[in-house]
C-alpha positions as protocol buffer text, in pm:
chain_id: "A"
residue {
  index: 1
  type: MET
  ca { x: 6981 y: -26 z: 12368 }
}
residue {
  index: 2
  type: THR
  ca { x: 7162 y: 298 z: 12425 }
}
residue {
  index: 3
  type: ASP
  ca { x: 7084 y: 563 z: 12694 }
}
residue {
  index: 4
  type: PRO
  ca { x: 7045 y: 889 z: 12504 }
}
residue {
  index: 5
  type: GLU
  ca { x: 7046 y: 1106 z: 12822 }
}
residue {
  index: 6
  type: GLY
  ca { x: 7366 y: 933 z: 12952 }
}
residue {
  index: 7
  type: THR
  ca { x: 7536 y: 964 z: 12611 }
}
residue {
  index: 8
  type: GLN
  ca { x: 7457 y: 1337 z: 12607 }
}
residue {
  index: 9
  type: LEU
  ca { x: 7605 y: 1366 z: 12956 }
}
residue {
  index: 10
  type: PHE
  ca { x: 7926 y: 1199 z: 12845 }
}
residue {
  index: 11
  type: HIS
  ca { x: 7958 y: 1404 z: 12528 }
}
residue {
  index: 12
  type: ARG
  ca { x: 7868 y: 1732 z: 12696 }
}
residue {
  index: 13
  type: SER
  ca { x: 8106 y: 1691 z: 12988 }
}
residue {
  index: 14
  type: MET
  ca { x: 8386 y: 1507 z: 12794 }
}
residue {
  index: 15
  type: PRO
  ca { x: 8389 y: 1602 z: 12426 }
}
residue {
  index: 16
  type: PHE
  ca { x: 8674 y: 1350 z: 12372 }
}
residue {
  index: 17
  type: SER
  ca { x: 8426 y: 1070 z: 12450 }
}
residue {
  index: 18
  type: GLU
  ca { x: 8215 y: 1178 z: 12154 }
}
residue {
  index: 19
  type: ARG
  ca { x: 8518 y: 1191 z: 11926 }
}
residue {
  index: 20
  type: LEU
  ca { x: 8600 y: 825 z: 12030 }
}
residue {
  index: 21
  type: GLY
  ca { x: 8235 y: 720 z: 11964 }
}
residue {
  index: 22
  type: VAL
  ca { x: 8144 y: 625 z: 12324 }
}
residue {
  index: 23
  type: GLU
  ca { x: 7777 y: 530 z: 12370 }
}
residue {
  index: 24
  type: VAL
  ca { x: 7620 y: 504 z: 12712 }
}
residue {
  index: 25
  type: LEU
  ca { x: 7404 y: 198 z: 12790 }
}
residue {
  index: 26
  type: GLU
  ca { x: 7291 y: 305 z: 13135 }
}
residue {
  index: 27
  type: HIS
  ca { x: 7389 y: 556 z: 13405 }
}
residue {
  index: 28
  type: GLY
  ca { x: 7309 y: 590 z: 13776 }
}
residue {
  index: 29
  type: PRO
  ca { x: 7498 y: 622 z: 14098 }
}
residue {
  index: 30
  type: ALA
  ca { x: 7537 y: 245 z: 14148 }
}
residue {
  index: 31
  type: LEU
  ca { x: 7634 y: 152 z: 13793 }
}
residue {
  index: 32
  type: VAL
  ca { x: 7748 y: 334 z: 13479 }
}
residue {
  index: 33
  type: ARG
  ca { x: 7779 y: 125 z: 13154 }
}
residue {
  index: 34
  type: SER
  ca { x: 7915 y: 244 z: 12821 }
}
residue {
  index: 35
  type: ARG
  ca { x: 8063 y: 91 z: 12510 }
}
residue {
  index: 36
  type: LEU
  ca { x: 8315 y: 160 z: 12240 }
}
residue {
  index: 37
  type: LYS
  ca { x: 8285 y: 3 z: 11893 }
}
residue {
  index: 38
  type: TRP
  ca { x: 8587 y: -161 z: 11750 }
}
residue {
  index: 39
  type: ASP
  ca { x: 8716 y: 45 z: 11463 }
}
residue {
  index: 40
  type: GLU
  ca { x: 9042 y: 3 z: 11268 }
}
residue {
  index: 41
  type: SER
  ca { x: 9135 y: 369 z: 11328 }
}
residue {
  index: 42
  type: LEU
  ca { x: 9143 y: 291 z: 11707 }
}
residue {
  index: 43
  type: CYS
  ca { x: 9367 y: -17 z: 11674 }
}
residue {
  index: 44
  type: THR
  ca { x: 9730 y: -131 z: 11687 }
}
residue {
  index: 45
  type: LEU
  ca { x: 9889 y: -272 z: 11377 }
}
residue {
  index: 46
  type: GLY
  ca { x: 9774 y: -616 z: 11499 }
}
residue {
  index: 47
  type: GLY
  ca { x: 9408 y: -516 z: 11482 }
}
residue {
  index: 48
  type: ALA
  ca { x: 9358 y: -500 z: 11858 }
}
residue {
  index: 49
  type: LEU
  ca { x: 9174 y: -207 z: 12004 }
}
residue {
  index: 50
  type: HIS
  ca { x: 9447 y: 23 z: 12146 }
}
residue {
  index: 51
  type: GLY
  ca { x: 9506 y: 14 z: 12516 }
}
residue {
  index: 52
  type: GLY
  ca { x: 9474 y: 395 z: 12523 }
}
residue {
  index: 53
  type: ALA
  ca { x: 9124 y: 376 z: 12368 }
}
residue {
  index: 54
  type: LEU
  ca { x: 9021 y: 122 z: 12636 }
}
residue {
  index: 55
  type: MET
  ca { x: 9173 y: 339 z: 12912 }
}
residue {
  index: 56
  type: ALA
  ca { x: 8982 y: 643 z: 12776 }
}
residue {
  index: 57
  type: LEU
  ca { x: 8657 y: 443 z: 12779 }
}
residue {
  index: 58
  type: ALA
  ca { x: 8727 y: 327 z: 13137 }
}
residue {
  index: 59
  type: ASP
  ca { x: 8826 y: 677 z: 13255 }
}
residue {
  index: 60
  type: SER
  ca { x: 8524 y: 838 z: 13101 }
}
residue {
  index: 61
  type: THR
  ca { x: 8286 y: 584 z: 13249 }
}
residue {
  index: 62
  type: GLY
  ca { x: 8451 y: 595 z: 13593 }
}
residue {
  index: 63
  type: ALA
  ca { x: 8446 y: 972 z: 13590 }
}
residue {
  index: 64
  type: VAL
  ca { x: 8071 y: 979 z: 13530 }
}
residue {
  index: 65
  type: CYS
  ca { x: 8022 y: 719 z: 13806 }
}
residue {
  index: 66
  type: ALA
  ca { x: 8229 y: 932 z: 14041 }
}
residue {
  index: 67
  type: PHE
  ca { x: 8034 y: 1244 z: 13943 }
}
residue {
  index: 68
  type: LEU
  ca { x: 7706 y: 1071 z: 14018 }
}
residue {
  index: 69
  type: ASN
  ca { x: 7837 y: 984 z: 14362 }
}
residue {
  index: 70
  type: LEU
  ca { x: 7971 y: 1335 z: 14456 }
}
residue {
  index: 71
  type: PRO
  ca { x: 7916 y: 1438 z: 14824 }
}
residue {
  index: 72
  type: GLU
  ca { x: 7698 y: 1738 z: 14897 }
}
residue {
  index: 73
  type: GLY
  ca { x: 7876 y: 2048 z: 14781 }
}
residue {
  index: 74
  type: GLY
  ca { x: 8100 y: 1864 z: 14531 }
}
residue {
  index: 75
  type: GLN
  ca { x: 8131 y: 2052 z: 14195 }
}
residue {
  index: 76
  type: GLY
  ca { x: 8301 y: 1780 z: 13998 }
}
residue {
  index: 77
  type: THR
  ca { x: 8586 y: 1529 z: 13995 }
}
residue {
  index: 78
  type: THR
  ca { x: 8925 y: 1484 z: 13838 }
}
residue {
  index: 79
  type: THR
  ca { x: 9130 y: 1166 z: 13805 }
}
residue {
  index: 80
  type: VAL
  ca { x: 9427 y: 1156 z: 14036 }
}
residue {
  index: 81
  type: GLU
  ca { x: 9523 y: 788 z: 14005 }
}
residue {
  index: 82
  type: SER
  ca { x: 9436 y: 508 z: 13764 }
}
residue {
  index: 83
  type: LYS
  ca { x: 9558 y: 150 z: 13746 }
}
residue {
  index: 84
  type: THR
  ca { x: 9479 y: -75 z: 13458 }
}
residue {
  index: 85
  type: ASN
  ca { x: 9530 y: -450 z: 13410 }
}
residue {
  index: 86
  type: PHE
  ca { x: 9483 y: -568 z: 13046 }
}
residue {
  index: 87
  type: LEU
  ca { x: 9386 y: -928 z: 13013 }
}
residue {
  index: 88
  type: ARG
  ca { x: 9288 y: -984 z: 12650 }
}
residue {
  index: 89
  type: ALA
  ca { x: 9247 y: -795 z: 12323 }
}
residue {
  index: 90
  type: VAL
  ca { x: 8931 y: -673 z: 12158 }
}
residue {
  index: 91
  type: ARG
  ca { x: 8950 y: -748 z: 11778 }
}
residue {
  index: 92
  type: SER
  ca { x: 8589 y: -688 z: 11684 }
}
residue {
  index: 93
  type: GLY
  ca { x: 8253 y: -583 z: 11815 }
}
residue {
  index: 94
  type: TYR
  ca { x: 8229 y: -369 z: 12123 }
}
residue {
  index: 95
  type: ALA
  ca { x: 8429 y: -310 z: 12442 }
}
residue {
  index: 96
  type: VAL
  ca { x: 8170 y: -260 z: 12721 }
}
residue {
  index: 97
  type: ALA
  ca { x: 8274 y: -78 z: 13038 }
}
residue {
  index: 98
  type: SER
  ca { x: 8088 y: -114 z: 13366 }
}
residue {
  index: 99
  type: SER
  ca { x: 8184 y: 122 z: 13659 }
}
residue {
  index: 100
  type: ARG
  ca { x: 8082 y: 91 z: 14022 }
}
residue {
  index: 101
  type: PRO
  ca { x: 8179 y: 310 z: 14318 }
}
residue {
  index: 102
  type: LEU
  ca { x: 8401 y: 133 z: 14578 }
}
residue {
  index: 103
  type: HIS
  ca { x: 8418 y: 440 z: 14806 }
}
residue {
  index: 104
  type: ALA
  ca { x: 8243 y: 781 z: 14794 }
}
residue {
  index: 105
  type: GLY
  ca { x: 8398 y: 1009 z: 15048 }
}
residue {
  index: 106
  type: ARG
  ca { x: 8416 y: 1384 z: 15107 }
}
residue {
  index: 107
  type: LYS
  ca { x: 8751 y: 1425 z: 14930 }
}
residue {
  index: 108
  type: PHE
  ca { x: 8785 y: 1114 z: 14703 }
}
residue {
  index: 109
  type: VAL
  ca { x: 8568 y: 875 z: 14507 }
}
residue {
  index: 110
  type: VAL
  ca { x: 8730 y: 540 z: 14417 }
}
residue {
  index: 111
  type: VAL
  ca { x: 8569 y: 355 z: 14123 }
}
residue {
  index: 112
  type: GLU
  ca { x: 8628 y: 8 z: 13976 }
}
residue {
  index: 113
  type: THR
  ca { x: 8564 y: -46 z: 13608 }
}
residue {
  index: 114
  type: GLU
  ca { x: 8551 y: -374 z: 13424 }
}
residue {
  index: 115
  type: ILE
  ca { x: 8568 y: -392 z: 13047 }
}
residue {
  index: 116
  type: HIS
  ca { x: 8428 y: -695 z: 12874 }
}
residue {
  index: 117
  type: ASP
  ca { x: 8412 y: -803 z: 12507 }
}
residue {
  index: 118
  type: ASP
  ca { x: 8102 y: -919 z: 12321 }
}
residue {
  index: 119
  type: ASP
  ca { x: 8151 y: -1275 z: 12451 }
}
residue {
  index: 120
  type: GLY
  ca { x: 8144 y: -1147 z: 12804 }
}
residue {
  index: 121
  type: LYS
  ca { x: 8512 y: -1211 z: 12858 }
}
residue {
  index: 122
  type: LEU
  ca { x: 8702 y: -976 z: 13092 }
}
residue {
  index: 123
  type: VAL
  ca { x: 8931 y: -752 z: 12880 }
}
residue {
  index: 124
  type: ALA
  ca { x: 9052 y: -509 z: 13144 }
}
residue {
  index: 125
  type: LYS
  ca { x: 9010 y: -411 z: 13509 }
}
residue {
  index: 126
  type: VAL
  ca { x: 9064 y: -52 z: 13613 }
}
residue {
  index: 127
  type: THR
  ca { x: 9067 y: 101 z: 13956 }
}
residue {
  index: 128
  type: GLN
  ca { x: 9079 y: 484 z: 13967 }
}
residue {
  index: 129
  type: THR
  ca { x: 9068 y: 753 z: 14231 }
}
residue {
  index: 130
  type: GLN
  ca { x: 8886 y: 1073 z: 14154 }
}
residue {
  index: 131
  type: ALA
  ca { x: 8946 y: 1385 z: 14365 }
}
residue {
  index: 132
  type: VAL
  ca { x: 8627 y: 1578 z: 14457 }
}
residue {
  index: 133
  type: LEU
  ca { x: 8645 y: 1938 z: 14337 }
}
């Protein structure tokens, strides 16, 4: 089941996430979950969901997680570093991203995002640092 309020938050704050078709499953300070449906238009020639699409899913999900963990007085965040390990391809179904805060400080928020396929297999692991604005 999708989270309409969370999906609106993503699409309003990051219109690119709407263009990709990102849907939010849940959102809160401890966990943000979203998904991206496999579509041929988002794939490589071999039918695998493009790494850039997966990174955009992770970056968007992590950004909302960081935003929900802003310190008092923080206005927003921006990604200053992102590291991705790709472990397997997504060739059908959904890529589901789950972001959790590792550190929420005054100047930076560090978020870890895991992306799984429909079988629950780990597709990618992303660690990103978001600067507090």
